[in-house]
NUDRENMAR-552812 format. One line per field, with one value per residue (C-alpha): x, y, z. Coordinates in steps of 0.02 Angstrom, whole numbers. Layout:
N
c1	(X; ...) .
c2	(Y; ...) .
c3	(Z; ...) .
//
This chain:
246
c1	(4082; 3910; 3927; 3792; 3925; 4093; 4003; 3928; 4087; 4174; 4062; 4107; 4267; 4322; 4463; 4335; 4200; 4340; 4400; 4220; 4184; 4338; 4299; 4133; 4182; 4318; 4221; 4059; 4197; 4210; 4031; 3995; 4135; 4043; 3893; 3937; 4020; 3874; 3751; 3886; 3888; 3691; 3678; 3809; 3700; 3543; 3622; 3665; 3510; 3419; 3545; 3505; 3335; 3333; 3432; 3311; 3174; 3255; 3287; 3128; 3029; 3149; 3126; 2915; 2907; 3039; 2948; 2941; 3108; 3183; 3370; 3491; 3663; 3781; 3906; 3932; 4010; 3895; 3944; 3804; 3624; 3516; 3434; 3427; 3216; 3107; 3088; 3253; 3388; 3560; 3706; 3803; 3936; 3969; 4087; 4117; 3922; 3825; 3641; 3511; 3432; 3269; 3209; 3054; 2950; 2946; 3145; 3238; 3387; 3505; 3703; 3822; 3746; 3571; 3530; 3425; 3465; 3440; 3464; 3567; 3697; 3745; 3888; 3978; 4123; 4016; 4006; 3813; 3722; 3535; 3393; 3234; 3156; 3236; 3135; 3249; 3391; 3550; 3510; 3375; 3323; 3170; 3269; 3162; 3323; 3478; 3633; 3780; 3914; 4024; 3953; 3977; 3913; 3952; 3992; 4177; 4287; 4439; 4581; 4708; 4754; 4669; 4767; 4646; 4479; 4353; 4239; 4121; 4083; 4099; 4231; 4392; 4534; 4592; 4764; 4746; 4913; 4847; 4789; 4706; 4508; 4379; 4254; 4091; 4000; 3805; 3684; 3666; 3855; 3889; 4063; 4154; 4321; 4444; 4314; 4153; 4110; 4031; 4106; 4094; 4176; 4261; 4355; 4429; 4595; 4751; 4867; 4728; 4694; 4533; 4426; 4279; 4122; 4004; 3971; 4127; 4119; 4240; 4245; 4283; 4371; 4268; 4156; 3979; 3829; 3947; 3894; 4033; 4204; 4295; 4458; 4587; 4676; 4524; 4549; 4694; 4828; 4847; 5029; 5055; 5135; 5319; 5329; 5433; 5578; 5579) .
c2	(10028; 9954; 9823; 9951; 10106; 10038; 9985; 10169; 10242; 10138; 10178; 10357; 10318; 10378; 10248; 10123; 10187; 10195; 10017; 9942; 10039; 9949; 9782; 9797; 9859; 9739; 9589; 9656; 9648; 9474; 9449; 9609; 9539; 9404; 9466; 9586; 9466; 9366; 9526; 9524; 9342; 9353; 9524; 9438; 9273; 9386; 9496; 9328; 9257; 9412; 9429; 9238; 9256; 9415; 9314; 9171; 9304; 9377; 9223; 9110; 9290; 9303; 9103; 9111; 9306; 9310; 9441; 9552; 9587; 9628; 9557; 9624; 9642; 9721; 9780; 9754; 9855; 9916; 9811; 9909; 10003; 9972; 10129; 10297; 10280; 10182; 10049; 9985; 9838; 9872; 9736; 9724; 9600; 9553; 9400; 9363; 9344; 9465; 9510; 9608; 9744; 9779; 9945; 10026; 10172; 10115; 10133; 10233; 10303; 10360; 10435; 10401; 10508; 10498; 10619; 10578; 10517; 10439; 10310; 10472; 10470; 10274; 10230; 10059; 10054; 10134; 10036; 10001; 9943; 9857; 9793; 9734; 9541; 9406; 9359; 9233; 9195; 9271; 9323; 9453; 9586; 9682; 9822; 9943; 10051; 10085; 10179; 10230; 10229; 10310; 10471; 10574; 10718; 10865; 11035; 11065; 11211; 11165; 11269; 11242; 11257; 11199; 11017; 11013; 11058; 10946; 11076; 10949; 10863; 11029; 10985; 10998; 10934; 11041; 10986; 11032; 10995; 10841; 10748; 10777; 10811; 10806; 10948; 10955; 11127; 11119; 11269; 11300; 11314; 11521; 11557; 11738; 11807; 11906; 12049; 11939; 11967; 11822; 11749; 11576; 11403; 11439; 11588; 11466; 11369; 11284; 11321; 11463; 11458; 11428; 11403; 11279; 11256; 11122; 10935; 10803; 10644; 10565; 10377; 10464; 10640; 10749; 10879; 10875; 10997; 11130; 11290; 11412; 11432; 11581; 11612; 11698; 11731; 11836; 11939; 11925; 12058; 12163; 12225; 12425; 12510; 12578; 12760; 12793; 12925; 13093) .
c3	(8274; 8193; 8059; 7945; 8007; 7940; 7762; 7756; 7783; 7663; 7538; 7569; 7535; 7342; 7342; 7386; 7252; 7114; 7115; 7133; 6969; 6871; 6943; 6887; 6707; 6681; 6730; 6614; 6483; 6420; 6414; 6311; 6184; 6164; 6146; 6005; 5897; 5920; 5855; 5729; 5656; 5674; 5581; 5429; 5409; 5373; 5253; 5180; 5171; 5109; 4974; 4937; 4934; 4839; 4680; 4688; 4701; 4530; 4451; 4464; 4419; 4264; 4221; 4235; 4159; 4011; 3950; 4115; 4124; 3951; 3941; 3756; 3741; 3872; 3714; 3554; 3400; 3251; 3086; 2976; 2985; 2860; 2858; 2931; 2925; 3033; 3053; 3014; 3084; 3167; 3137; 3296; 3318; 3501; 3594; 3395; 3345; 3258; 3309; 3233; 3315; 3254; 3273; 3269; 3322; 3501; 3517; 3617; 3556; 3671; 3661; 3790; 3948; 3913; 3779; 3646; 3478; 3316; 3187; 3064; 3214; 3209; 3130; 3095; 3234; 3370; 3537; 3601; 3720; 3700; 3792; 3745; 3718; 3592; 3453; 3425; 3573; 3506; 3356; 3332; 3479; 3472; 3531; 3662; 3716; 3614; 3675; 3588; 3685; 3564; 3556; 3685; 3590; 3687; 3642; 3630; 3558; 3470; 3386; 3247; 3057; 2917; 2837; 2694; 2639; 2526; 2440; 2392; 2559; 2640; 2741; 2822; 2921; 3066; 3143; 3341; 3380; 3457; 3316; 3144; 3158; 3025; 3034; 2920; 2878; 2836; 2811; 3008; 3002; 3052; 2964; 3012; 2999; 3126; 3137; 3145; 2969; 2887; 2742; 2644; 2654; 2478; 2587; 2695; 2624; 2700; 2850; 2912; 3089; 3145; 3311; 3265; 3394; 3372; 3431; 3443; 3405; 3513; 3421; 3259; 3339; 3213; 3225; 3183; 3193; 3171; 3248; 3234; 3134; 3172; 3038; 3123; 2967; 2874; 2818; 2718; 2745; 2594; 2572; 2604; 2446; 2481; 2426; 2327; 2370; 2254) .
//
């Protein structure tokens, strides 16, 4: 048998081809593993360099143009608000230091989740963040954006019994079973009885069972901008007269 025919016959043998295939695969594995390791290492180095370049870029930009990138406070507690009208100053305590936030027509005041707010909603004890330009570093901030983290201002409905009533302030304290909640009533508040008939604030009484719908301030656990109060204890049940036996 000629040599060429012999090799041709071997190539037609399935067993020979399988052995040849595995020899090729296993011989290339170390080289592939080494290549993959090198690629991974280079990729990590490039990523690290990009992060360093990015950090250096922003740091340099902040140093050269301090007014281009607004700064401020990450979080602080309101001490007091000078006025509910603009311009105003909000004193905030953060890291043991008091800072004045100057509020102007250009200041955007937001609630926790981005809804628009106003100076009238800011209260002592609220947690806020502020961004702007320092008039005096660490002392006075010309505020561009002020966000009140304590006001979720989400609509909610609550059930409970009337614990107390303040007719002067037109407010009441509701015992919800999970704590006491203050409810403020204004001219826009609709008050109805069980039959949906409109009643007055003076008709409400202690131990009446209410359902209250309004905007919930989670910081002080109170309902502001109360939209609806339904008194399930009204109308009062009139006792039926017992017939006199003849």
